[in-house]
DOBAPA-964124 format. One line per 4 residues: their letters; for each residue x, y, z of C-alpha. Coordinates in pm, whole numbers. Last residue first. Example, Ala and Ser with C-alpha at 12.3 -4.5 7.8 and 13.67 -1.06 7.14 Angstrom:
2
sa) 1367:-106:714; 1230:-450:780 $
END
This chain:
596
vsev) 4627:1566:30; 4392:1696:-241; 4683:1838:-442; 4815:1483:-502 $
skat) 4504:1394:-695; 4312:1078:-610; 4337:829:-899; 4425:550:-662 $
vklr) 4716:303:-669; 4588:11:-465; 4738:-70:-128; 4931:-373:8 $
avar) 5101:-341:347; 5377:-598:398; 5531:-708:729; 5848:-918:732 $
cglg) 5962:-1056:1070; 6288:-1176:1219; 6442:-1524:1200; 6445:-1633:1567 $
pksd) 6077:-1733:1573; 5935:-1735:1220; 5771:-1445:1042; 5583:-1356:726 $
fylg) 5304:-1103:779; 5041:-963:540; 4841:-644:581; 4557:-528:356 $
cdeg) 4445:-532:-5; 4235:-783:-201; 3933:-691:16; 3911:-337:-118 $
yyvq) 4115:-15:-112; 3957:217:146; 3771:-34:367; 4041:-299:320 $
irqh) 4318:-57:421; 4122:67:723; 4058:-291:838; 4426:-388:819 $
vnkv) 4531:-69:1001; 4280:-128:1283; 4378:-495:1324; 4748:-410:1334 $
gygr) 4698:-133:1594; 4627:233:1521; 4517:342:1865; 4272:215:2124 $
teme) 4344:-149:2058; 4128:-456:1982; 4317:-779:1927; 4204:-1005:1640 $
fmrq) 4474:-932:1382; 4745:-928:1651; 4605:-1257:1784; 4685:-1423:1451 $
lkde) 5046:-1301:1466; 5072:-1444:1818; 4953:-1783:1697; 5211:-1777:1417 $
aigv) 5504:-1698:1648; 5676:-1362:1603; 6041:-1308:1519; 6337:-1241:1749 $
gddv) 6443:-930:1563; 6605:-879:1223; 6334:-642:1103; 6156:-599:770 $
vefl) 5888:-334:705; 5759:-354:349; 5522:-109:182; 5356:-213:-142 $
lyse) 5166:10:-384; 4941:-177:-627; 4832:-131:-990; 5138:-302:-1143 $
erya) 5382:-358:-856; 5500:-31:-696; 5763:26:-430; 5814:134:-68 $
riri) 6085:-25:148; 6154:17:517; 6439:-186:664; 6466:-212:1042 $
tgak) 6799:-305:1198; 6880:-426:1547; 6970:-346:1905; 6786:-425:2226 $
gpkp) 7109:-550:2386; 6973:-905:2399; 6667:-914:2171; 6315:-866:2320 $
righ) 6315:-497:2205; 6398:-585:1846; 6100:-790:1725; 5781:-744:1924 $
vvan) 5815:-380:2037; 6042:-243:1763; 5885:-435:1471; 5533:-353:1595 $
evlp) 5628:15:1616; 5750:-5:1256; 5422:-165:1147; 5214:88:1344 $
qlim) 5417:375:1185; 5388:247:826; 5015:281:768; 4933:598:965 $
kiip) 4795:799:671; 4579:690:379; 4779:707:57; 4856:975:-201 $
feei) 5137:915:-454; 5397:1198:-445; 5696:980:-356; 5600:711:-612 $
geei) 5832:811:-896; 6158:665:-769; 6114:362:-549; 6158:451:-184 $
etiv) 6422:271:25; 6467:348:397; 6721:192:634; 6662:237:1010 $
qiag) 6927:136:1265; 6814:64:1620; 7079:105:1892; 7062:488:1880 $
ryrv) 7044:529:2257; 6734:304:2291; 6521:582:2439; 6661:847:2211 $
niie) 6623:590:1931; 6245:591:1977; 6223:969:1918; 6434:950:1603 $
myks) 6230:644:1502; 5909:848:1507; 6076:1118:1301; 6176:854:1043 $
velv) 5820:714:1044; 5673:1057:969; 5925:1104:688; 5806:774:532 $
eeav) 5443:891:546; 5546:1233:409; 5721:1071:111; 5416:852:40 $
rihe) 5191:1158:42; 4907:1180:297; 4537:1106:302; 4287:1123:591 $
kgen) 4300:1498:638; 4253:1636:994; 4528:1897:956; 4779:1621:881 $
lslr) 4737:1477:1233; 5022:1228:1187; 5242:1464:982; 5208:1747:1233 $
lfka) 5251:1505:1524; 5574:1361:1381; 5706:1710:1306; 5642:1817:1666 $
laet) 5789:1497:1808; 6105:1536:1599; 6146:1898:1717; 6100:1796:2079 $
veai) 6347:1509:2043; 6601:1739:1880; 6561:2010:2146; 6589:1759:2431 $
ekae) 6910:1621:2279; 7055:1971:2231; 7007:2086:2588; 7214:2405:2524 $
irla) 7019:2610:2782; 6890:2837:2507; 6839:2539:2274; 6617:2366:2529 $
swhi) 6401:2679:2562; 6374:2694:2185; 6240:2336:2164; 6016:2367:2470 $
idlt) 5854:2680:2324; 5801:2499:1989; 5648:2203:2172; 5399:2437:2343 $
nylf) 5315:2610:2015; 5259:2276:1842; 5035:2154:2128; 4820:2471:2125 $
hpni) 4773:2440:1753; 4718:2064:1782; 4419:2108:2022; 4161:2265:1791 $
qayl) 4178:2038:1484; 4196:1720:1693; 3893:1832:1894; 3698:1889:1576 $
lkme) 3808:1548:1450; 3706:1389:1778; 3366:1561:1766; 3313:1448:1408 $
teqk) 3408:1094:1508; 3157:1097:1796; 2882:1219:1563; 2967:951:1310 $
siqa) 2965:684:1579; 2616:793:1688; 2495:789:1327; 2656:447:1275 $
qyve) 2486:316:1590; 2146:421:1454; 2226:280:1111; 2327:-48:1277 $
eila) 2012:-52:1492; 1796:-2:1184; 2001:-261:996; 1953:-512:1279 $
kiqr) 1575:-460:1272; 1573:-493:896; 1785:-809:921; 1562:-958:1190 $
smkn) 1250:-889:982; 1413:-1034:669; 1510:-1351:853; 1158:-1390:992 $
fsrq) 1013:-1327:644; 1247:-1587:496; 1146:-1834:767; 777:-1768:690 $
lray) 837:-1813:316; 1027:-2137:379; 742:-2264:599; 484:-2155:341 $
edng) 671:-2328:58; 699:-2653:252; 967:-2736:509; 771:-2852:812 $
rinn) 678:-2669:1131; 727:-2305:1226; 656:-2209:1590; 875:-1898:1610 $
etef) 666:-1653:1409; 840:-1317:1407; 751:-963:1517; 897:-655:1351 $
sgme) 663:-388:1486; 717:-79:1268; 361:-28:1136; 445:-203:808 $
arki) 589:-487:1016; 251:-525:1190; 84:-560:849; 339:-822:746 $
lqvl) 278:-1020:1067; -97:-1022:1000; -41:-1142:643; 175:-1428:775 $
kklr) -97:-1541:1014; -354:-1534:732; -117:-1745:521; -124:-2018:787 $
ktis) -504:-2040:775; -510:-2028:394; -270:-2324:374; -454:-2534:635 $
gsif) -789:-2487:462; -651:-2571:117; -489:-2885:260; -812:-3010:422 $
fati) -1025:-2957:115; -769:-3110:-119; -736:-3414:110; -1054:-3575:-15 $
iaii) -983:-3508:-383; -624:-3631:-347; -730:-3957:-179; -964:-4040:-465 $
svvg) -706:-3950:-730; -433:-4149:-553; -646:-4462:-548; -721:-4433:-918 $
alal) -357:-4362:-1006; -243:-4667:-805; -474:-4894:-1000; -343:-4759:-1330 $
mfnq) 16:-4778:-1205; -20:-5146:-1110; -160:-5232:-1450; 134:-5058:-1618 $
iwrs) 385:-5229:-1387; 243:-5566:-1494; 319:-5476:-1854; 685:-5377:-1802 $
nmgl) 860:-5714:-1769; 867:-5807:-2139; 1015:-5472:-2235; 1357:-5580:-2363 $
hkkt) 1227:-5868:-2575; 946:-5654:-2716; 1195:-5389:-2823; 1362:-5651:-3039 $
mlla) 1686:-5833:-2971; 2047:-5850:-3082; 2338:-5926:-2845; 2670:-5810:-2988 $
iqwn) 3035:-5909:-3001; 3281:-5691:-3192; 3621:-5837:-3261; 3943:-5632:-3251 $
lgsv) 4115:-5939:-3108; 4321:-5739:-2862; 4038:-5617:-2638; 3702:-5760:-2740 $
ksya) 3466:-5482:-2856; 3121:-5443:-2702; 2762:-5445:-2824; 2406:-5428:-2689 $
ayns) 2184:-5419:-2994; 1824:-5297:-3016; 1540:-5337:-3264; 1220:-5131:-3306 $
gsgp) 1357:-4806:-3160; 1280:-4590:-3462; 1146:-4794:-3753; 1359:-4988:-3998 $
gfsv) 1672:-5151:-3854; 1891:-5042:-3568; 1881:-4917:-3210; 2208:-4879:-3022 $
igee) 2344:-4981:-2681; 2711:-4926:-2599; 3069:-5037:-2660; 3384:-4942:-2850 $
nspl) 3211:-4697:-3083; 3190:-4747:-3460; 2837:-4889:-3480; 2760:-5149:-3751 $
sqiy) 2482:-5041:-3986; 2418:-5318:-4246; 2546:-5583:-4005; 2251:-5511:-3774 $
ldal) 1984:-5576:-4038; 2142:-5906:-4139; 2186:-6007:-3774; 1818:-5948:-3694 $
stsn) 1690:-6199:-3951; 1998:-6424:-3931; 1880:-6702:-3700; 2167:-6919:-3574 $
ttlq) 2120:-6888:-3199; 2330:-7166:-3042; 2662:-7018:-3150; 2926:-7240:-3316 $
higi) 2773:-7238:-3665; 2774:-6861:-3709; 3108:-6815:-3529; 3228:-6540:-3762 $
rgdp) 3082:-6232:-3934; 3321:-6035:-4152; 3686:-5960:-4216; 3730:-5701:-3936 $
smvv) 3582:-5966:-3702; 3212:-5970:-3611; 3052:-6195:-3352; 2670:-6192:-3334 $
keag) 2430:-6331:-3076; 2056:-6341:-3147; 1718:-6288:-2981; 1422:-6493:-3109 $
aplq) 1356:-6671:-2780; 1483:-6465:-2491; 1861:-6467:-2422; 2079:-6658:-2173 $
idnl) 2453:-6586:-2208; 2638:-6919:-2160; 2664:-6953:-2538; 2898:-6653:-2545 $
inwi) 3147:-6810:-2302; 3132:-7148:-2478; 3185:-6981:-2817; 3500:-6814:-2687 $
fkad) 3629:-7135:-2524; 3584:-7311:-2857; 3831:-7078:-3029; 4126:-7311:-2957 $
levm) 4432:-7086:-2949; 4724:-7081:-3196; 5031:-6882:-3088; 5267:-6756:-3362 $
iygl) 5615:-6624:-3285; 5806:-6403:-3530; 6164:-6347:-3631; 6488:-6166:-3549 $
vsqf) 6354:-5810:-3590; 6626:-5542:-3553; 6537:-5205:-3400; 6611:-5338:-3052 $
rnid) 6970:-5421:-3128; 7087:-5618:-2823; 6732:-5727:-2732; 6683:-5846:-3091 $
kiek) 6314:-5815:-3159; 6057:-6093:-3176; 5753:-6000:-3386; 5406:-6106:-3276 $
ifvv) 5148:-6341:-3428; 4823:-6441:-3252; 4589:-6701:-3399; 4231:-6783:-3299 $
edpq) 4139:-7129:-3418; 3825:-7289:-3557; 3937:-7334:-3919; 4282:-7487:-3847 $
vlsl) 4602:-7293:-3921; 4878:-7491:-4093; 4752:-7385:-4436; 4848:-7023:-4378 $
qrgv) 4663:-6871:-4676; 4369:-6769:-4458; 4008:-6830:-4564; 3820:-6691:-4259 $
ggyf) 3808:-6988:-4019; 4152:-6924:-3874; 4053:-6602:-3700; 4320:-6334:-3698 $
waek) 4531:-6139:-3449; 4839:-5926:-3529; 5150:-5789:-3357; 5414:-5516:-3387 $
kega) 5251:-5327:-3673; 5406:-5102:-3940; 5724:-5310:-3941; 5683:-5422:-4302 $
llpq) 5628:-5784:-4192; 5342:-5677:-3964; 5185:-5450:-4227; 5214:-5743:-4478 $
lgae) 5028:-5984:-4249; 4690:-5940:-4420; 4840:-6047:-4752; 4923:-6394:-4618 $
lqlr) 5173:-6581:-4836; 5459:-6365:-4705; 5425:-6544:-4372; 5582:-6859:-4517 $
dvgf) 5886:-6651:-4618; 5967:-6603:-4252; 6098:-6959:-4242; 5922:-7219:-4037 $
fnpn) 5949:-7408:-3707; 5656:-7580:-3531; 5594:-7865:-3778; 5947:-8000:-3709 $
aavf) 6208:-8146:-3944; 6161:-7895:-4229; 6292:-7607:-4023; 6580:-7813:-3875 $
apng) 6830:-7722:-4145; 6810:-7352:-4069; 6716:-7123:-4360; 6764:-6756:-4261 $
kmyy) 6502:-6552:-4078; 6273:-6723:-3832; 5906:-6809:-3797; 5846:-6981:-3464 $
svkl) 5535:-7186:-3382; 5325:-7246:-3069; 5027:-7483:-3089; 4692:-7562:-2934 $
vnni) 4688:-7317:-2640; 4345:-7331:-2469; 4485:-7217:-2132; 4785:-7457:-2126 $
gvyn) 4768:-7754:-2362; 5080:-7660:-2557; 5303:-7415:-2368; 5598:-7624:-2257 $
nvnr) 5605:-7805:-2594; 5708:-7480:-2767; 6020:-7435:-2552; 6124:-7802:-2557 $
nlln) 6115:-7797:-2938; 6311:-7472:-2940; 6585:-7611:-2718; 6599:-7950:-2894 $
ffdi) 6622:-7796:-3243; 6883:-7545:-3128; 7102:-7816:-2982; 7071:-8049:-3281 $
veas) 7129:-7779:-3541; 7408:-7629:-3331; 7593:-7961:-3325; 7564:-7990:-3702 $
tlpr) 7694:-7638:-3750; 7452:-7364:-3839; 7469:-7130:-4137; 7515:-6760:-4052 $
esvt) 7346:-6439:-3926; 6970:-6508:-3915; 7009:-6855:-3759; 7250:-6715:-3497 $
rliq) 7011:-6436:-3393; 6710:-6669:-3384; 6895:-6922:-3167; 7048:-6670:-2929 $
qvdy) 6721:-6479:-2875; 6530:-6803:-2821; 6791:-6922:-2571; 6789:-6589:-2383 $
nsqa) 6411:-6579:-2344; 6285:-6216:-2317; 6091:-6207:-2645; 5977:-6566:-2601 $
lnai) 5834:-6482:-2258; 5649:-6183:-2405; 5500:-6400:-2681; 5388:-6665:-2431 $
nyas) 5230:-6401:-2205; 5048:-6232:-2492; 4904:-6567:-2607; 4804:-6652:-2250 $
eigf) 4596:-6333:-2239; 4356:-6486:-2490; 4133:-6637:-2220; 4139:-6321:-2004 $
aink) 4019:-6117:-2300; 3740:-6371:-2352; 3637:-6344:-1987; 3649:-5964:-2008 $
eaqk) 3428:-5971:-2318; 3181:-6199:-2139; 3170:-5947:-1853; 3109:-5671:-2106 $
ltel) 2824:-5875:-2257; 2659:-5922:-1917; 2698:-5549:-1850; 2539:-5475:-2189 $
yakg) 2253:-5715:-2114; 2187:-5530:-1787; 2206:-5195:-1965; 1949:-5313:-2220 $
tqev) 1722:-5430:-1939; 1752:-5091:-1773; 1682:-4902:-2095; 1390:-5122:-2195 $
vskh) 1244:-5103:-1843; 1267:-4722:-1853; 1103:-4710:-2196; 825:-4940:-2078 $
itsy) 768:-4721:-1775; 727:-4413:-1991; 523:-4582:-2263; 297:-4758:-2012 $
sfyv) 237:-4453:-1799; 164:-4220:-2090; -204:-4271:-2160; -328:-4371:-1817 $
lvvv) -112:-4101:-1660; -248:-3837:-1895; -606:-3911:-1790; -513:-3921:-1420 $
piii) -292:-3611:-1458; -583:-3410:-1608; -839:-3507:-1344; -613:-3427:-1047 $
lily) -489:-3087:-1168; -844:-2978:-1242; -965:-3089:-898; -669:-2926:-723 $
sivl) -718:-2598:-908; -1085:-2587:-808; -996:-2657:-444; -718:-2396:-447 $
ktrl) -938:-2126:-598; -1208:-2198:-339; -951:-2160:-61; -820:-1833:-206 $
niny) -1154:-1651:-207; -1353:-1575:-516; -1325:-1228:-671; -1018:-1290:-888 $
ylas) -1178:-1588:-1061; -1507:-1409:-1122; -1326:-1110:-1275; -1127:-1343:-1503 $
lkgi) -1439:-1531:-1604; -1614:-1202:-1685; -1317:-1071:-1887; -1287:-1396:-2080 $
wqsm) -1656:-1379:-2159; -1617:-1021:-2278; -1316:-1111:-2493; -1525:-1370:-2672 $
END
C-alpha cells in the first residue's frame, strides 16, 4: 500500500502545475455538485425557517406593543388619581375621621364625576376606588368600596402588604372580586399620601375590556394548523376568544415554557420539529406566542431547492470549461514572478508595474514589489548609515584632538586677563572652558546629572555677561539623583530656548529660569520653566520639525527617544504671555556611574 502511495505521490509531483490545477478543478467540481444536491435543501430550508421565524417574532412584538399601548390608559388614570388634589383630600379625610353630611354629598359627587370622566375612553369599562375607613357613600355607588373588599383576593396580599405598588390580573381566572367580569383586564395601584409619601390612602382599580387584546392577536395571519397562545401567571387564557382553538401544539408548548422575555424556541419531541415565537407583554406579565411546525416555517423553501439544483448543473459545466483557461492564465503569470525572483537573487530588484485584479497572484506580486523596494531601500539605508558612521567617527576624532588646544588657549586667556586685572574677561573665559569640558566630556555620550546642571550654570554665567546679570537662574536637584548617568546636552538646549524665545523678547530682557531635576518611579524628569513671553502652539510644533546644525529641540527629542524609548522625550506647555514649561523625560538606566 505504501508503495502505491509513493508512486502516486511521485507522479503528482512530476506533472506540471497546469495539469495539477485542471485535475484539482475537476475533483473540486464533482464533489461540490454531489454535496450541493444533498445539502442545498437542508441549508436553504434552515435559513428560510429562521427568517420566517424572525418575521413572525417581529409581528408578535408589534402586537405586544399595540397591547401595551392599549393598557397604557390604566397607568395614566392611576397616575392622575395619585396627583389629583380632590382625590387626595377625600381619601385622607375618609381615613382620618367620620364625614359630615355635607362632606358625604360633596365627596360623593367629586369622586363620581372623577370616575365617570374615564369610562368609555380607550377600552376603559370602569374605574373604582378602594378607601380606608367606612364612608357613608360606599354602599351608594358601585364604584366606591372599602379596602376590606380587597382582602378577599389572596393574590392581592403582596399589594396590601406594601410589597408591590401595583398589580394586573385577568378577570376570567376565578377571582374573588365579584364585581370583575370574566373578559376584563384589571389594574390595581395604591394611592399614596403626597404629604406623607409612606402612607397609603387607598387603591384605584381600572377595568379594561379585554376584547381589544383578542382583536389584535386575531389580526395575525397564520398558516392552517398554527396556533396562538396567551399565558398569564395563572395559566392559559383567551382560549375561546382566539380564532385558532386547537390544543395539540399548545399542550406541548405549555409543558416547557421559556423563561426569557422574547425569542424563538423549538419544543416538543424531536429536535426542531415545532417552533414558537414568543414575547412578554409589558405590565401584564403575559406571554403571547405563535406556535407552528417546521413545515409551516419552511413552506417557501422548496422552489429554491429546485432552482439551486439547476444552477449547480450550469455552474459545473461552466467551471469545467473555464478550468482550462484559468489554469493557463495562472501558470503564465507565475512564470513572470519566478523570473523576477531569479533576477532579485542576482541583485536586480525589478518590479512588475502592470498588475491587474486583486486575486492571490496580484496580492503576491504586490507583496514581492513591496519587498523588493524595501530591500533596495534597506541597502541604501545601510550604505548611508556606514557613510554617516564614518563621518561621525571623524568628528569624534576631531573633537578629541582639538579640545586640548582649545583648553590651553582659554587657560592662557584666563591668566592673561587676571594679570591685567580684567576680572570679567577671566570669569567668562573660565566659565567657557568649564562649559566646553563638560559639553565635550572627552567624547563620552553620558554625563552625571550634577555635571549636566553644572554645565547649564556655566552656560548661564556666559549668557548673563551679555545680559548684565538680568536673568536669574534657580536650580533644584532632588537628593539622591546627582550621580545618575544621562546622555549629555539635554538641559542646555532647553535653557537656551527659554532665553532666546522666552526672556529675550521681554522688555528689559530680564526674567527668571527655574531648573528642576527629580525622579518619578522609573523616570528622571528635567523641567525648565521661564517667565518669558511664551511660545505659540504653531511655533512649538515648528521647533520639533526644524532642522538645526547643533543640539536643537528636534535633535534632543530624537536622541532621547533613541536612547530611552518612544515613551520618553520632550514635552512643552506654553501660552503666549504666560511663560513656557519644558520637560525632558528620561528612563532611569542601569548604566554604572563609573562608566561616565
